[in-house]
N, C-alpha and C positions, 0 to 999 in steps of 0.2 A: 500751489506754491504757499508756504507759510512765512510769516515775518518773524524776525528775531524776537520782537516783542510778544508775539503769540506763543512761540516756543518757550520763552522765559516764563510766561504766565502758567502754562502747563506744567513746566517743571516745578514751579513754586507749589502749585497745588498738589503735586505728587509728593513732595518732600517736606512740606511745612504744614504741620497739622492744624495750626491755627488758621492758616490761609485756606486750607481745604474746608475746615468748618465754616468760615465766612462764605466760601464759594457755594457750599452745599445749602446755605440758608438764603443766599441771594446770588445766584449764578450771574444773572444779567447785570446787577448792580456792580459786582466785583469786576466783571470783565470790562464794563464801561469805565469804571475807576482806573482800570490798568491801561486804558487808552486803546483798546482793541477796536478794530474796524467793525462796522455793523455786521459784516459777513462773519468775522471771527466771533463776535458776540453770539450770533445765531448758532455757530458751530459748537461753542462751549455749552450752550444751554441744552443742546442735544447730546452732551457726553454721556457715555455709558457709566452710570454712577457706580454700579457694581464693579465694572472694570477698573474704574478710578481707585476704589478701595482696595481691590486685589493688587494693582500695581503699587500703590502707596505701601501696603504691607510687605510686598515682596522687596521693595527698595529698602525699607527699614530693616528687614532681616539680613540683606546683603551688607548694609552699612555696619550692623552689629558683628558680622562675622569677619569683617576686614581686620587684619592684623594692625596693630599700633605701629606707627611710623615714627 
């Protein structure tokens, strides 16, 4: 089970390029700064970085295809 804080952290690194860059430079440090538990910090350190990049690009494309409201 994940916490809302953990889910928010993941969402941010998927959609915020600057946050993702900081994360990729220092995954542990960024996760600790976000207040994640030790178990969550360990999990994000093992994140599939290729998958992270693919998901971020996919979300970016979807965002740009959305019609204006």
